[in-house]
C-alpha positions in Angstrom: -157.2 -53.4 48.5 -156.4 -56.1 45.9 -153.0 -55.8 44.2 -151.6 -57.7 41.3 -147.9 -57.9 40.3 -146.9 -58.3 36.6 -143.2 -59.3 36.2 -142.0 -58.4 32.6 -138.3 -58.6 33.1 -136.5 -59.9 30.1 -139.5 -59.5 27.8 -139.1 -57.7 24.4 -141.6 -55.1 23.1 -144.5 -55.3 22.9 -144.8 -58.2 25.5 -144.7 -55.9 28.6 -147.7 -53.9 27.2 -149.5 -57.2 26.2 -149.0 -58.6 29.7 -150.2 -55.3 31.3 -153.3 -55.4 29.2 -154.0 -59.0 30.2 -153.6 -58.0 33.9 -156.0 -55.1 33.6 -158.6 -57.0 31.6 -161.1 -58.4 34.1 -159.1 -57.3 37.2 -161.4 -56.0 39.9 -158.7 -54.5 42.1 -157.4 -51.0 42.1 -153.6 -51.4 41.9 -151.2 -53.2 39.6 -147.4 -53.2 39.9 -145.6 -53.8 36.6 -141.9 -54.7 36.7 -139.8 -54.0 33.6 -136.1 -53.8 32.9 -135.7 -51.0 30.4 -136.9 -47.4 30.1 -138.7 -47.9 26.8 -140.9 -50.7 28.3 -141.5 -48.4 31.3 -142.7 -45.6 29.0 -144.8 -47.9 26.9 -146.6 -49.5 29.8 -147.3 -46.1 31.4 -148.7 -44.6 28.2 -150.8 -47.6 27.4 -152.2 -47.9 30.9 -153.2 -44.2 30.9 -155.3 -44.8 27.9 -157.2 -47.4 29.8 -157.8 -45.0 32.7 -155.0 -46.4 34.9 -152.4 -43.9 36.0 -148.7 -44.5 37.0 -148.8 -43.1 40.5 -145.3 -44.2 41.4 -142.3 -45.3 39.4 -139.3 -46.5 41.3 -136.0 -47.4 39.7 -133.2 -49.7 40.9 -130.4 -49.8 38.3 -132.1 -51.0 35.1 -135.2 -52.2 37.0 -138.4 -50.2 37.0 -141.4 -50.8 39.2 -144.5 -49.1 37.9 -147.4 -48.8 40.3 -150.6 -48.4 38.3 -153.8 -47.1 40.0 -157.3 -47.4 38.6 -158.9 -44.1 37.8 -162.5 -43.0 38.1 -164.8 -43.7 35.3 -164.1 -45.8 32.2 -162.0 -45.2 29.1 -162.1 -47.6 26.2 -159.1 -48.6 24.0 -160.8 -46.8 21.1 -161.0 -43.6 23.2 -157.4 -44.0 24.2 -155.9 -44.9 20.9 -158.2 -43.7 18.2 -161.6 -42.4 17.3 -164.7 -43.6 15.5 -166.0 -40.1 14.8 -166.8 -39.6 11.1 -164.4 -36.7 10.5 -161.4 -38.2 12.4 -158.8 -40.2 10.7 -155.4 -41.8 11.4 -152.4 -41.0 9.1 -150.2 -44.0 8.7 -146.6 -43.4 7.6 -144.7 -46.7 7.3 -141.7 -45.0 5.5 -140.1 -41.7 4.9 -141.1 -41.5 1.3 -144.1 -41.9 -0.9 -144.4 -44.6 -3.6 -141.8 -46.9 -5.1 -139.2 -46.1 -7.7 -136.8 -43.3 -6.8 -136.4 -42.7 -3.1 -135.2 -39.2 -3.5 -138.3 -38.4 -5.4 -140.3 -40.2 -2.7 -138.9 -38.0 0.0 -139.8 -34.9 -2.0 -143.3 -36.2 -2.4 -143.6 -36.9 1.4 -142.5 -33.3 2.2 -145.0 -32.0 -0.3 -147.7 -34.1 1.2 -147.1 -33.1 4.8 -146.8 -29.4 3.9 -150.0 -29.5 1.8 -152.0 -31.3 4.5 -153.1 -28.2 6.4 -154.7 -26.9 3.2 -157.1 -29.8 3.0 -160.4 -30.5 4.8 -158.7 -31.3 8.1 -155.6 -32.7 9.9 -155.6 -36.2 11.2 -156.4 -37.0 14.8 -153.4 -39.3 15.0 -150.2 -39.8 13.0 -148.4 -43.2 13.4 -144.9 -43.7 12.1 -143.1 -47.0 11.5 -139.9 -48.2 9.9 -138.1 -45.3 8.2 -141.2 -43.2 8.7 -139.9 -42.4 12.2 -137.1 -40.4 10.6 -139.7 -37.7 9.8 -140.0 -36.9 13.5 -136.4 -37.2 14.4 -133.4 -34.8 14.3 -132.4 -33.9 10.8 -135.9 -34.1 9.4 -137.1 -31.1 7.3 -140.6 -31.6 8.7 -140.1 -31.1 12.4 -141.6 -27.6 12.5 -144.6 -28.7 10.4 -145.2 -31.7 12.7 -144.9 -29.4 15.8 -147.5 -27.2 14.3 -149.7 -30.2 13.8 -149.2 -31.0 17.5 -150.1 -27.5 18.5 -153.4 -28.0 16.7 -154.3 -31.2 18.5 -152.7 -33.9 16.4 -151.1 -36.7 18.3 -147.9 -38.1 16.8 -146.5 -41.5 17.7 -143.3 -43.2 16.5 -142.5 -46.9 16.8 -139.9 -47.5 19.6 -138.4 -50.6 18.0 -137.9 -48.6 14.8 -136.3 -45.7 16.6 -133.9 -48.1 18.3 -133.1 -49.8 15.0 -132.1 -46.4 13.4 -130.5 -45.2 16.7 -132.9 -42.3 16.9 -134.5 -42.8 20.3 -132.6 -39.9 21.8 -133.1 -37.8 18.7 -136.9 -37.8 18.6 -138.0 -34.2 18.3 -141.8 -34.3 18.1 -144.4 -36.7 19.4 -143.9 -39.7 21.7 -142.7 -43.3 21.5 -145.2 -46.0 21.0 -145.2 -49.8 20.6 -146.7 -52.4 18.3 -149.7 -53.3 20.4 -150.7 -49.7 20.7 -150.3 -49.2 17.0 -152.5 -52.2 16.2 -155.2 -50.9 18.6 -155.1 -47.5 17.0 -155.4 -49.0 13.5 -158.3 -51.1 14.5 -160.0 -48.2 16.3 -160.2 -45.7 13.5 -162.9 -46.1 10.8 -160.6 -44.2 8.4 -156.9 -44.8 7.9 -154.9 -42.8 5.3 -151.6 -43.9 3.9 -150.1 -41.7 1.2 
């Protein structure tokens, strides 16, 4: 069985995911081992690979070092299937900040709360919500929208928050809904959906 090793020690996000993608593309073997040196990179690689039909069968840890053994699954899954959708009625909701519009930030936060709470009354919820910059605060401890977002999740909406942004605001351990994502995965999602909505 052919095996490939991808050493991503010392690489910042999203490079471990980028290198994993390059290793998977065109690889005929069934096993890839990815080495990273932080938990965020480990999670990002695992999530991204699973979307390409590769599963993390084993993750070993030695101090800050993670060795992720990825195994090829049966069948094929495209990046569009993993990160988005091209179905006519599906859309991605893109939230690059915690408020809507420019001018008064307090008013912008009120408008964002109103938008999220009104969304279920429209034609349909998004398939995916992506949060960047201060938008990640909407899914973290202290947000007034946690229960609304959890309700969205229970109805099949996937919620992803930028890991770099969570780190910047010191919210990585305070994320209350959804999962951490990375810039490459965000770009793939934005490219995959025919419809992207930004309030």
